[in-house]
TORKOL-4160 file (C-alpha; in steps of 0.2 Angstrom, whole numbers, padded with zeros to 4 digits, m for minus):
118
<pt num="1" X="m0051" Y="0129" Z="0012"/>
<pt num="2" X="m0058" Y="0113" Z="0006"/>
<pt num="3" X="m0066" Y="0101" Z="0019"/>
<pt num="4" X="m0055" Y="0088" Z="0028"/>
<pt num="5" X="m0066" Y="0072" Z="0032"/>
<pt num="6" X="m0060" Y="0058" Z="0043"/>
<pt num="7" X="m0066" Y="0041" Z="0040"/>
<pt num="8" X="m0063" Y="0023" Z="0044"/>
<pt num="9" X="m0054" Y="0014" Z="0029"/>
<pt num="10" X="m0067" Y="0000" Z="0030"/>
<pt num="11" X="m0082" Y="0012" Z="0027"/>
<pt num="12" X="m0090" Y="0013" Z="0010"/>
<pt num="13" X="m0082" Y="0025" Z="m0002"/>
<pt num="14" X="m0093" Y="0041" Z="m0005"/>
<pt num="15" X="m0094" Y="0053" Z="m0019"/>
<pt num="16" X="m0088" Y="0068" Z="m0008"/>
<pt num="17" X="m0073" Y="0059" Z="m0002"/>
<pt num="18" X="m0061" Y="0068" Z="m0013"/>
<pt num="19" X="m0043" Y="0062" Z="m0012"/>
<pt num="20" X="m0043" Y="0047" Z="0000"/>
<pt num="21" X="m0026" Y="0047" Z="0010"/>
<pt num="22" X="m0022" Y="0033" Z="0022"/>
<pt num="23" X="m0012" Y="0039" Z="0037"/>
<pt num="24" X="m0008" Y="0023" Z="0046"/>
<pt num="25" X="0009" Y="0016" Z="0047"/>
<pt num="26" X="0003" Y="m0001" Z="0042"/>
<pt num="27" X="m0009" Y="m0008" Z="0028"/>
<pt num="28" X="m0027" Y="m0012" Z="0035"/>
<pt num="29" X="m0030" Y="m0030" Z="0039"/>
<pt num="30" X="m0041" Y="m0039" Z="0027"/>
<pt num="31" X="m0043" Y="m0025" Z="0014"/>
<pt num="32" X="m0038" Y="m0027" Z="m0004"/>
<pt num="33" X="m0031" Y="m0012" Z="m0013"/>
<pt num="34" X="m0045" Y="m0012" Z="m0025"/>
<pt num="35" X="m0058" Y="m0012" Z="m0011"/>
<pt num="36" X="m0049" Y="0002" Z="m0001"/>
<pt num="37" X="m0048" Y="0014" Z="m0016"/>
<pt num="38" X="m0034" Y="0024" Z="m0007"/>
<pt num="39" X="m0027" Y="0038" Z="m0018"/>
<pt num="40" X="m0012" Y="0040" Z="m0007"/>
<pt num="41" X="m0003" Y="0032" Z="0008"/>
<pt num="42" X="0006" Y="0044" Z="0018"/>
<pt num="43" X="0013" Y="0032" Z="0032"/>
<pt num="44" X="0026" Y="0045" Z="0037"/>
<pt num="45" X="0011" Y="0055" Z="0045"/>
<pt num="46" X="0006" Y="0041" Z="0057"/>
<pt num="47" X="0012" Y="0042" Z="0075"/>
<pt num="48" X="0028" Y="0033" Z="0080"/>
<pt num="49" X="0027" Y="0016" Z="0085"/>
<pt num="50" X="0033" Y="0021" Z="0103"/>
<pt num="51" X="0019" Y="0033" Z="0104"/>
<pt num="52" X="0006" Y="0021" Z="0098"/>
<pt num="53" X="0012" Y="0009" Z="0111"/>
<pt num="54" X="0012" Y="0021" Z="0125"/>
<pt num="55" X="m0006" Y="0027" Z="0120"/>
<pt num="56" X="m0014" Y="0010" Z="0118"/>
<pt num="57" X="m0031" Y="0018" Z="0115"/>
<pt num="58" X="m0033" Y="0022" Z="0133"/>
<pt num="59" X="m0046" Y="0036" Z="0133"/>
<pt num="60" X="m0038" Y="0045" Z="0148"/>
<pt num="61" X="m0021" Y="0047" Z="0138"/>
<pt num="62" X="m0030" Y="0055" Z="0123"/>
<pt num="63" X="m0025" Y="0074" Z="0128"/>
<pt num="64" X="m0007" Y="0069" Z="0131"/>
<pt num="65" X="m0007" Y="0058" Z="0115"/>
<pt num="66" X="m0013" Y="0074" Z="0105"/>
<pt num="67" X="0001" Y="0084" Z="0112"/>
<pt num="68" X="0015" Y="0072" Z="0109"/>
<pt num="69" X="0008" Y="0067" Z="0092"/>
<pt num="70" X="0007" Y="0085" Z="0087"/>
<pt num="71" X="0024" Y="0088" Z="0092"/>
<pt num="72" X="0030" Y="0073" Z="0081"/>
<pt num="73" X="0019" Y="0081" Z="0066"/>
<pt num="74" X="0028" Y="0097" Z="0068"/>
<pt num="75" X="0044" Y="0089" Z="0063"/>
<pt num="76" X="0036" Y="0082" Z="0046"/>
<pt num="77" X="0036" Y="0096" Z="0036"/>
<pt num="78" X="0038" Y="0088" Z="0019"/>
<pt num="79" X="0024" Y="0076" Z="0021"/>
<pt num="80" X="0012" Y="0090" Z="0029"/>
<pt num="81" X="0016" Y="0101" Z="0014"/>
<pt num="82" X="0010" Y="0087" Z="0002"/>
<pt num="83" X="m0005" Y="0085" Z="0012"/>
<pt num="84" X="m0009" Y="0104" Z="0012"/>
<pt num="85" X="m0006" Y="0105" Z="m0007"/>
<pt num="86" X="m0019" Y="0092" Z="m0009"/>
<pt num="87" X="m0031" Y="0100" Z="0003"/>
<pt num="88" X="m0029" Y="0117" Z="m0008"/>
<pt num="89" X="m0035" Y="0107" Z="m0023"/>
<pt num="90" X="m0051" Y="0100" Z="m0016"/>
<pt num="91" X="m0059" Y="0089" Z="m0002"/>
<pt num="92" X="m0048" Y="0076" Z="0007"/>
<pt num="93" X="m0052" Y="0062" Z="0017"/>
<pt num="94" X="m0041" Y="0055" Z="0030"/>
<pt num="95" X="m0042" Y="0036" Z="0032"/>
<pt num="96" X="m0038" Y="0026" Z="0048"/>
<pt num="97" X="m0040" Y="0007" Z="0052"/>
<pt num="98" X="m0043" Y="0008" Z="0070"/>
<pt num="99" X="m0060" Y="0003" Z="0077"/>
<pt num="100" X="m0059" Y="0018" Z="0088"/>
<pt num="101" X="m0069" Y="0032" Z="0079"/>
<pt num="102" X="m0068" Y="0045" Z="0092"/>
<pt num="103" X="m0050" Y="0045" Z="0096"/>
<pt num="104" X="m0038" Y="0040" Z="0082"/>
<pt num="105" X="m0023" Y="0046" Z="0073"/>
<pt num="106" X="m0033" Y="0053" Z="0058"/>
<pt num="107" X="m0044" Y="0064" Z="0069"/>
<pt num="108" X="m0028" Y="0070" Z="0079"/>
<pt num="109" X="m0020" Y="0074" Z="0061"/>
<pt num="110" X="m0036" Y="0084" Z="0057"/>
<pt num="111" X="m0035" Y="0094" Z="0073"/>
<pt num="112" X="m0017" Y="0098" Z="0070"/>
<pt num="113" X="m0020" Y="0104" Z="0052"/>
<pt num="114" X="m0034" Y="0115" Z="0058"/>
<pt num="115" X="m0024" Y="0122" Z="0072"/>
<pt num="116" X="m0010" Y="0126" Z="0061"/>
<pt num="117" X="m0022" Y="0134" Z="0048"/>
<pt num="118" X="m0019" Y="0120" Z="0035"/>
């Protein structure tokens, strides 16, 4: 299977990024479409607003956030199928806007895909 990368949308575009997919519900602040170079915006794969509010980037809530978000993702078969198809064609990069690099929805989505065998 091709590689799945996770990057902050504000980071420079790199040759090996492959298909760049934004997985946030809202467009990143202060970033033009030209500079972002996003190939696809799958906002339906973002965590629900209620889950985001509950999590609030509190590190101690990360394990529970993963469990709840993965349960939400399990209900999004059409969007996941699209993502898996792109992954079969080559590398993909899941993009997020959060300043939190260690615990974010794009990383949680990657973990879900790896757990499910893509």
